[in-house]
C-alpha positions in Angstrom: -39.5 -4.8 28.2 -42.3 -3.0 26.4 -45.7 -3.0 28.1 -48.5 -2.5 25.5 -51.0 -2.1 28.3 -50.0 1.6 28.5 -52.1 2.1 25.4 -55.4 1.1 27.2 -57.8 4.0 27.3 -55.6 6.3 25.2 -57.1 8.4 22.4 -55.2 8.8 19.1 -55.5 11.2 16.2 -54.0 10.6 12.8 -52.9 13.1 10.2 -51.7 12.1 6.7 -50.2 14.2 3.9 -49.2 12.9 0.5 -49.9 9.8 -1.5 -52.3 6.9 -1.3 -49.4 4.8 0.0 -49.1 7.1 3.0 -52.8 6.9 3.7 -52.7 3.1 3.6 -49.7 3.0 6.0 -51.3 5.4 8.4 -54.5 3.3 8.5 -52.4 0.2 9.3 -50.7 2.0 12.2 -54.1 3.0 13.4 -55.4 -0.5 13.2 -52.4 -1.8 15.2 -53.0 0.8 17.9 -56.7 0.0 18.1 -55.7 -3.7 18.7 -53.8 -2.5 21.8 -56.8 -0.7 23.3 -56.4 2.8 21.7 -59.5 4.5 20.5 -59.7 7.1 17.7 -60.2 10.6 19.0 -63.5 12.1 17.8 -63.7 15.5 16.1 -63.0 18.2 18.7 -61.5 15.8 21.3 -58.0 16.3 22.5 -55.9 13.2 21.7 -53.3 11.6 23.9 -51.3 10.4 20.9 -50.9 12.2 17.6 -49.3 10.5 14.6 -48.3 12.7 11.6 -47.4 10.9 8.4 -45.5 13.3 6.2 -44.7 13.8 2.5 -41.7 15.5 0.8 -42.4 15.2 -2.9 -42.2 19.0 -3.3 -41.1 22.1 -1.4 -44.8 22.9 -1.0 -45.3 19.5 0.6 -42.5 20.2 3.1 -44.2 23.5 4.0 -47.6 21.9 4.5 -46.0 19.3 6.8 -44.5 21.9 9.0 -47.8 23.8 9.2 -49.7 20.6 10.0 -47.3 19.7 12.8 -47.6 23.1 14.4 -51.4 23.1 14.2 -51.6 19.6 15.7 -49.4 20.6 18.6 -51.6 23.6 19.2 -54.9 21.6 18.9 -53.8 18.7 21.1 -51.9 20.2 24.0 -50.0 17.7 26.1 -50.3 14.9 23.5 -47.4 12.7 22.5 -46.7 13.8 19.0 -44.9 11.3 16.7 -43.9 12.4 13.2 -43.1 9.8 10.5 -42.9 9.5 6.7 -40.8 10.8 4.0 -40.2 14.3 5.3 -39.3 12.9 8.7 -36.8 10.6 6.9 -35.0 13.5 5.1 -35.3 16.2 7.8 -35.4 14.5 11.2 -33.4 17.2 13.0 -35.5 20.0 11.7 -38.7 18.3 12.9 -37.0 17.3 16.2 -36.4 21.0 16.9 -40.1 21.8 16.8 -41.2 22.3 20.4 -43.9 19.7 21.2 -42.6 16.9 18.9 -41.7 13.8 20.9 -40.7 11.2 18.4 -39.4 11.4 14.8 -39.2 8.1 12.8 -38.4 8.1 9.1 -40.4 6.3 6.4 -37.9 3.4 6.4 -38.4 2.8 10.2 -42.2 3.1 10.3 -42.5 -0.5 11.5 -40.7 0.6 14.8 -43.0 3.5 15.5 -45.5 1.7 17.7 -42.8 0.4 19.9 -41.2 3.8 20.2 -44.6 5.4 21.2 -45.2 2.6 23.7 -41.6 3.0 25.1 -42.1 6.7 25.6 -45.5 6.4 27.3 -44.1 3.6 29.5 -40.9 5.4 30.6 -41.7 9.1 30.0 -38.3 9.1 28.4 -36.7 12.0 26.6 -37.2 12.5 22.8 -35.8 9.7 20.7 -35.0 10.3 17.0 -35.1 7.3 14.7 -32.0 6.1 12.9 -32.3 7.3 9.3 -30.7 4.2 7.9 -31.0 1.4 10.4 -34.0 -0.3 8.9 -33.5 0.1 5.2 -34.5 -3.0 3.3 -37.4 -3.8 5.7 -40.8 -4.1 4.0 -43.6 -2.7 6.2 -46.9 -4.4 5.0 -50.0 -2.4 4.8 -53.6 -3.1 3.6 -56.3 -0.8 4.7 -59.7 0.7 4.0 -59.8 3.8 6.2 -62.9 5.8 5.4 -63.1 4.6 1.8 -64.9 1.7 0.1 -61.8 0.8 -1.8 -58.9 -1.0 0.0 -55.3 -0.1 -0.6 -52.8 -3.0 -0.6 -49.2 -2.0 -0.4 -47.2 -4.4 -2.6 -43.8 -2.6 -2.9 -41.8 0.2 -1.3 -38.7 2.2 -2.2 -37.2 3.0 -5.6 -33.8 2.3 -7.3 -34.3 4.8 -10.2 -32.8 8.0 -8.7 -34.5 10.4 -11.3 -32.6 13.7 -11.1 -35.6 15.7 -9.7 -36.7 13.2 -7.0 -35.9 12.7 -3.3 -38.1 9.6 -2.9 -35.3 7.0 -3.1 -33.5 8.9 -0.3 -36.7 9.0 1.8 -38.1 5.6 1.1 -34.9 3.6 0.4 -34.2 0.9 -2.2 -36.9 -1.2 -3.9 -38.3 -4.0 -1.8 -41.6 -5.9 -1.6 -43.7 -8.5 0.2 -44.1 -12.0 -1.2 -46.9 -13.0 -3.5 -48.1 -15.5 -0.9 -48.4 -12.8 1.8 -50.1 -10.3 -0.5 -52.6 -12.9 -1.7 -53.4 -13.7 1.9 -54.0 -10.1 2.7 -56.3 -9.8 -0.4 -58.3 -12.8 0.9 -58.7 -11.1 4.3 -60.2 -8.1 2.5 -62.7 -10.4 0.7 -63.6 -11.9 4.1 -64.3 -8.4 5.4 -66.6 -7.7 2.5 -64.3 -5.6 0.4 -64.9 -5.7 -3.3 -62.1 -3.4 -4.7 -58.4 -3.3 -4.0 -55.9 -0.7 -5.3 -52.4 -1.9 -5.6 -50.0 0.7 -4.2 -46.3 1.3 -3.9 -43.5 3.6 -4.9 -42.5 1.8 -8.0 -44.8 -1.2 -8.2 -43.7 -2.4 -11.6 -40.3 -3.1 -10.0 -42.0 -5.7 -7.7 -40.0 -8.8 -7.0 -36.5 -7.6 -6.2 -36.8 -9.0 -2.7 -38.5 -12.2 -3.5 -37.3 -13.0 -7.1 -40.9 -12.9 -8.3 -42.5 -10.6 -10.9 -45.4 -8.1 -11.0 -47.0 -10.2 -13.7 -46.9 -13.2 -11.4 -48.4 -11.2 -8.7 -51.4 -9.9 -10.6 -52.1 -13.3 -12.0 -52.4 -14.7 -8.5 -54.4 -11.8 -7.2 -56.9 -12.2 -10.1 -57.7 -15.7 -8.6 -58.8 -14.3 -5.2 -62.5 -15.0 -4.9 -64.7 -12.2 -3.6 -62.6 -9.4 -4.9 -64.5 -8.0 -7.9 -62.0 -5.3 -8.8 -58.3 -4.6 -8.8 -56.7 -1.4 -9.9 -53.0 -0.6 -10.4 -52.3 2.7 -8.8 -49.3 3.8 -10.9 -46.7 1.9 -13.0 -43.7 3.1 -14.9 -44.1 2.9 -18.7 -40.9 0.8 -19.1 -42.1 -1.7 -16.5 -45.7 -1.9 -18.0 -44.9 -4.8 -20.3 -47.1 -5.8 -23.2 -47.7 -9.0 -21.2 -49.1 -7.1 -18.3 -51.4 -5.1 -20.6 -52.5 -8.2 -22.4 -53.3 -10.0 -19.1 -55.3 -7.1 -17.7 -57.3 -6.9 -21.0 -58.6 -10.5 -20.5 -58.4 -10.8 -16.7 -61.4 -11.4 -14.5 -60.9 -8.5 -12.1 -58.2 -6.1 -13.2 -60.0 -3.0 -14.4 -59.5 -1.1 -17.7 -57.7 1.7 -15.8 -54.0 2.6 -15.9 -52.0 5.5 -14.3 -48.7 6.0 -16.0 -46.0 8.6 -15.2 -44.8 10.5 -18.3 -43.2 13.5 -16.6 -42.3 15.1 -19.9 -43.3 14.6 -23.5 -39.9 15.8 -24.7 -37.1 13.2 -25.2 -34.4 15.7 -24.3 -36.0 16.6 -21.0 -36.6 12.9 -20.3 -32.9 12.3 -20.7 -32.1 15.2 -18.3 -34.5 13.6 -15.8 -32.8 10.2 -16.2 -36.1 8.5 -17.0 -36.0 5.0 -18.4 -37.9 5.4 -21.6 -38.6 7.8 -24.5 -41.7 9.2 -26.0 -41.8 6.4 -28.7 -42.1 3.7 -26.0 -44.7 5.7 -24.1 -46.8 6.2 -27.2 -46.6 2.4 -27.9 -47.9 1.6 -24.4 -50.9 4.0 -24.8 -51.7 2.6 -28.3 -51.4 -1.0 -27.1 -53.7 -0.4 -24.2 -56.3 1.3 -26.4 -56.0 -1.4 -29.0 -56.9 -4.1 -26.4 -59.1 -2.0 -24.1 -60.7 0.9 -26.1 -62.7 2.1 -23.1 -59.7 2.2 -20.8 -59.2 5.3 -18.6 -55.5 6.4 -18.7 -54.2 8.9 -16.2 -50.8 10.4 -16.8 -48.4 12.3 -14.5 -46.7 15.3 -16.0 -44.2 17.8 -14.5 -43.8 21.4 -15.7 -40.9 23.8 -15.3 -38.1 21.4 -14.7 -34.5 22.6 -15.0 -33.6 22.3 -18.7 -37.2 22.6 -20.0 -36.7 25.4 -22.5 -39.8 27.0 -24.2 -39.1 24.9 -27.3 -38.9 21.7 -25.2 -42.2 22.5 -23.4 -44.0 23.1 -26.7 -42.7 19.7 -27.9 -44.0 18.1 -24.7 -47.4 19.8 -25.0 -47.9 18.7 -28.6 -46.9 15.2 -27.7 -49.3 15.0 -24.8 -52.1 16.6 -26.8 -51.7 13.8 -29.4 -52.1 11.0 -26.9 -55.4 9.2 -26.4 -55.5 9.6 -22.7 -58.1 10.6 -20.1 -56.6 12.8 -17.5 -53.3 14.6 -16.5 -52.0 14.9 -13.0 -49.9 18.0 -13.4 -47.0 18.8 -10.9 -45.0 22.0 -10.9 -41.3 21.4 -10.5 -39.7 22.6 -7.3 -36.0 22.5 -6.3 -35.2 19.6 -4.0 -32.0 19.6 -1.9 -29.5 16.8 -2.8 -30.9 16.1 -6.2 -28.9 16.0 -9.4 -31.4 18.3 -11.1 -29.7 21.2 -9.3 -26.7 20.7 -11.7 -28.8 21.2 -14.8 -28.6 24.7 -16.4 -31.6 26.8 -17.5 -34.0 27.6 -14.8 -37.7 28.3 -15.5 -39.2 31.4 -13.8 -42.0 30.9 -11.4 -44.3 32.9 -13.7 -43.5 30.7 -16.6 -44.0 27.5 -14.5 -47.5 28.7 -13.6 -48.4 29.4 -17.2 -47.2 26.0 -18.4 -49.0 24.3 -15.5 -52.3 26.0 -16.3 -52.0 25.1 -20.0 -51.7 21.4 -19.1 -54.5 21.6 -16.6 -56.7 23.1 -19.2 -55.7 20.3 -21.7 -56.5 17.7 -19.0 -59.9 19.2 -18.4 -60.6 19.0 -22.2 -59.5 15.3 -22.4 -61.4 14.2 -19.3 -64.6 16.0 -20.5 -64.3 14.4 -23.9 -63.7 10.9 -22.3 -66.7 11.2 -20.0 -68.9 12.6 -22.7 -68.2 9.6 -25.0 -70.0 7.4 -22.5 -73.2 9.4 -21.9 -76.2 7.1 -22.6 -74.2 3.9 -22.1 -74.7 1.3 -19.4 -72.0 0.6 -16.8 -71.4 -1.3 -13.6 -70.5 1.0 -10.6 -69.2 0.3 -7.1 -71.1 2.7 -4.9 -69.4 4.5 -2.0 -71.2 5.6 1.2 -71.8 9.2 2.0 -72.1 10.7 5.4 -74.1 13.6 4.0 -77.9 13.1 4.4 -80.0 13.6 1.3 -76.8 14.1 -0.8 -76.0 12.0 -3.9 -73.9 8.8 -3.6 -70.8 8.6 -5.7 -69.1 5.6 -7.3 -66.8 4.7 -10.1 -67.4 2.6 -13.2 -64.9 -0.1 -14.1 -63.1 2.4 -16.3 -63.0 5.0 -13.6 -65.8 7.4 -14.6 -67.1 9.0 -11.5 -70.9 9.0 -11.2 -73.6 10.4 -9.0 -77.0 8.8 -8.1 -79.6 9.7 -5.5 -78.7 8.4 -2.1 -79.5 4.8 -1.4 -77.7 3.9 1.9 -78.5 0.2 1.5 -76.4 0.1 -1.7 -73.2 1.2 0.1 -70.3 -1.0 -1.2 -72.5 -2.7 -3.7 -71.9 -3.1 -7.5 -74.9 -1.8 -9.4 -75.8 -1.3 -13.1 -76.6 2.2 -14.1 -77.2 4.2 -17.3 -74.9 7.2 -17.6 -76.5 10.5 -18.1 -75.3 14.2 -18.4 -72.7 15.9 -16.3 -73.6 16.9 -12.8 -73.6 20.6 -11.6 -69.8 20.6 -10.8 -68.9 18.9 -14.0 -66.7 16.3 -12.2 -69.1 13.4 -12.5 -71.9 12.0 -14.7 -75.4 11.7 -13.3 -76.7 8.2 -13.5 -79.9 6.2 -13.4 -80.0 3.1 -11.3 -81.0 0.0 -13.3 -80.3 -2.9 -11.0 -78.0 -4.2 -8.2 -76.1 -7.4 -7.8 
């Protein structure tokens, strides 16, 4: 029998690598431990329990995870160290072999992590390694704020796409989701806690509904009715799953912001075929044009990958020209790295590390140009901004407009988590935000 009283008086430290979904899940694990009497270790304190939530999206991510685990073991001598997440799912034995790691639980078994920690504290048992497949199909709910103003609501997990470069389906399992009723209930709890903005997260959120036979469009329609939540954002959605109906609903909805994040990966149809993506450039262009037709001020972020196997110089130039022609606001550029077990390893033509770097830098420069032009087009205009607290005394407060322009205003602590009207001014010193003049608050 598990005795949760062993948690009383324990201090825990949490370390997260990777995506917003990981951060939301870590926060939920933390909230669960706090409910059992655990306190969060302060900076500089040695924790009794350390939870590391890992990422495996690239080879660099794997390396950072290993470095983080070693550092945590060094900084918290004697702590029970539990490692979870995607890297733990794919490489449990490698992590288990690190001296000082007590528990390894994959991303698909995260819901069992608290019990495993409790069991080990209670029995001082030997290391237990999670079964890599036992819990596949289980949806682990998560809705959390952490240290942010925005809340992150996990609506879906896993992926059925198996793109040739990607290990996430192996790490996260097949697509699954919570029910609309349960997710609406979580959103209502956020409103009761005073939250005003929720970001919908997941691995492939447009695929929502496989578990419950519902649809993503049905979900956002119901969430839009939740009183007290002023803003919803869709973290990332595949272009083939971003239906015209979803775009049209967001354009006229009460609370869904004019802000989309859409993975492209390559602007070359031949490379998209090698990747086993589910769309072509014509469909992607249609989605961008439809969004801009209905929401001219919409911020559109796009994921792009450089240097994949099969990306010849000619294919890259095609991709670059296509991306340059799109009316988008920002690029999130990723450099391809070889991932064990993926089909991409069977594709001929490898891109050299030097050429990968050159291509990545070109796209980053293009992204800077597009973001600067987008921001500049709003200078002098009025906008509503949700302000975020800052722990830095006498430093500017930050916030985002509805269409995701980052702004700075002088520090007004009383306006933390408040929606205010501002007039947008020139770029700040670091050029990553617009200075703004406060006009009124609501």
